C-alpha positions in Angstrom: -9.6 -51.3 -55.3 -12.3 -49.4 -57.0 -13.2 -50.6 -60.5 -11.5 -48.0 -62.2 -8.1 -48.5 -60.7 -8.6 -52.0 -61.5 -9.1 -51.2 -64.6 -6.2 -49.3 -64.6 -3.9 -51.5 -63.2 -5.3 -54.3 -66.2 -4.2 -51.8 -68.6 -0.6 -51.5 -67.3 0.0 -54.8 -66.9 -1.2 -55.6 -70.6 1.1 -52.9 -72.1 4.5 -53.3 -69.9 6.5 -56.7 -69.0 4.9 -57.9 -66.1 8.1 -58.1 -64.2 8.5 -54.3 -64.3 5.9 -53.7 -62.7 5.4 -53.0 -58.8 2.2 -51.6 -56.7 2.8 -50.0 -53.9 0.0 -50.5 -51.2 -1.0 -47.9 -48.9 -4.3 -49.1 -47.2 -4.5 -48.6 -43.6 -6.1 -51.8 -42.7 -4.5 -55.2 -42.8 -7.5 -56.8 -44.4 -8.1 -54.3 -47.3 -4.0 -54.5 -48.2 -5.2 -58.3 -48.3 -7.8 -58.1 -50.7 -5.9 -55.2 -52.9 -3.0 -57.7 -53.0 -5.0 -60.7 -54.0 -6.6 -58.8 -56.8 -3.3 -57.4 -58.6 -2.0 -60.4 -57.8 -4.5 -63.4 -58.3 -7.4 -61.5 -59.5 -10.2 -59.7 -57.6 -11.2 -62.3 -54.9 -14.6 -60.6 -55.4 -15.0 -61.4 -58.8 -16.7 -57.8 -59.0 -14.3 -55.9 -61.4 -11.9 -55.9 -64.3 -9.7 -58.4 -62.6 -12.3 -61.1 -61.6 -10.8 -63.9 -62.4 -7.5 -62.4 -64.2 -4.4 -63.5 -62.3 -2.2 -60.3 -63.2 0.5 -62.1 -60.8 2.2 -58.6 -60.3 4.9 -57.7 -57.4 3.0 -56.3 -54.5 3.9 -54.8 -51.3 2.8 -52.5 -49.0 4.4 -49.1 -48.3 5.2 -50.2 -44.3 7.2 -53.3 -45.4 10.9 -53.1 -45.2 11.2 -54.0 -48.7 9.8 -50.6 -50.0 11.0 -48.9 -47.0 14.5 -49.4 -47.4 14.4 -48.7 -50.4 13.3 -44.8 -50.6 15.1 -41.6 -49.1 14.5 -42.4 -45.2 13.4 -37.8 -45.3 10.8 -38.5 -47.9 9.5 -41.6 -46.2 9.2 -40.2 -42.9 7.9 -36.6 -44.3 4.8 -38.8 -46.4 4.6 -42.4 -44.5 6.4 -42.2 -41.0 3.2 -40.6 -39.0 0.6 -42.9 -40.4 3.3 -45.7 -39.8 2.8 -44.9 -35.7 -1.0 -45.8 -36.0 -1.1 -48.4 -38.0 -0.8 -51.9 -37.1 2.6 -52.6 -39.3 3.0 -56.1 -38.2 -0.4 -57.4 -38.9 -0.1 -55.6 -42.3 3.3 -57.3 -42.8 2.0 -60.9 -42.1 -1.4 -60.2 -44.8 1.0 -58.9 -47.4 3.3 -61.9 -46.7 0.0 -64.1 -47.0 -0.6 -62.8 -50.4 3.0 -63.3 -51.6 2.9 -66.7 -50.2 
């Protein structure tokens, strides 16, 4: 997650109830999804950005996880994400996100 997006997420979290915020990730690799998920939950693990040492505790999902997929219109999901889902290692991404959420 780049520094500008970290700043945006931090601003949103500072100005809204944390329980009202859900972060949806779309990274193609499990490792990048894990890193972004950790950044918005426990703070930037690289200690390089605005969220370094800032545990926001936000709820986070990846777009291929059932919790997100089942909550959106099936046609919209298929149109926007369906093709990518076929080439991603969905199981690895879901596993990484489950690790982030503990």
